[in-house]
C-alpha positions as CSV (number, residue, x, y, z in Angstrom):
1,M,21.1,23.7,-61.6
2,E,23.8,26.0,-60.5
3,H,26.2,24.5,-63.0
4,A,24.0,25.4,-65.9
5,G,23.7,29.0,-64.7
6,T,27.5,29.3,-64.4
7,A,28.0,27.7,-67.8
8,E,25.6,30.3,-69.4
9,N,27.3,33.1,-67.5
10,S,30.6,31.8,-68.6
11,A,29.5,31.6,-72.3
12,A,28.0,35.1,-72.1
13,Q,31.2,36.4,-70.4
14,S,33.4,34.9,-73.2
15,I,31.1,36.4,-75.9
16,R,31.3,39.8,-74.1
17,Q,35.1,39.5,-73.9
18,Q,35.5,38.7,-77.6
19,R,33.3,41.7,-78.5
20,F,34.4,44.3,-76.0
21,G,37.7,42.9,-74.7
22,K,40.0,45.3,-76.5
23,L,40.1,48.9,-77.3
24,P,39.4,50.1,-80.9
25,E,42.4,51.1,-83.0
26,R,43.7,54.6,-82.4
27,V,42.8,57.3,-84.9
28,R,45.5,59.8,-85.6
29,P,44.6,63.5,-85.3
30,E,45.7,64.0,-89.0
31,D,43.0,61.5,-90.0
32,M,40.2,63.4,-88.2
33,V,40.7,66.7,-90.1
34,E,39.2,67.4,-93.4
35,E,40.5,70.5,-95.3
36,R,38.5,72.2,-97.9
37,P,37.9,75.8,-98.9
38,T,35.4,77.7,-96.8
39,V,33.7,79.2,-99.8
40,E,33.8,77.7,-103.2
41,Y,35.0,79.9,-106.0
42,D,32.2,81.9,-107.7
43,P,33.2,83.4,-111.1
44,A,30.2,85.8,-110.9
45,R,31.8,87.5,-107.9
46,D,34.7,88.8,-110.0
47,A,32.3,90.0,-112.7
48,Y,30.9,92.8,-110.5
49,N,31.9,96.3,-111.4
50,P,31.4,98.7,-108.5
51,D,31.3,101.7,-110.9
52,E,28.5,100.2,-113.0
53,W,25.8,101.8,-110.9
54,L,27.1,105.2,-112.0
55,V,26.4,104.4,-115.6
56,R,23.0,102.9,-114.9
57,Y,21.6,105.5,-112.5
58,C,23.5,108.8,-113.0
59,L,23.5,109.1,-116.8
C-alpha cells in the first residue's frame, strides 16, 4: 500500500515540477510602460475666443 502512495506522490511531484519548476521569462521595464498623451487633442479647445463675452454681453 505504501508503494502506491509514493507512486502517486511521485507522479504529483513530477506534474508540479513541470508546471512550476522554472521561473517565468523576465519582462523588461521598457515593455511594461505604455506611452500615450495624457489628454487627447480637442479642436474645440482652440476655437474659444476669450474676448467673445465682451461682444455678447457688453454691447
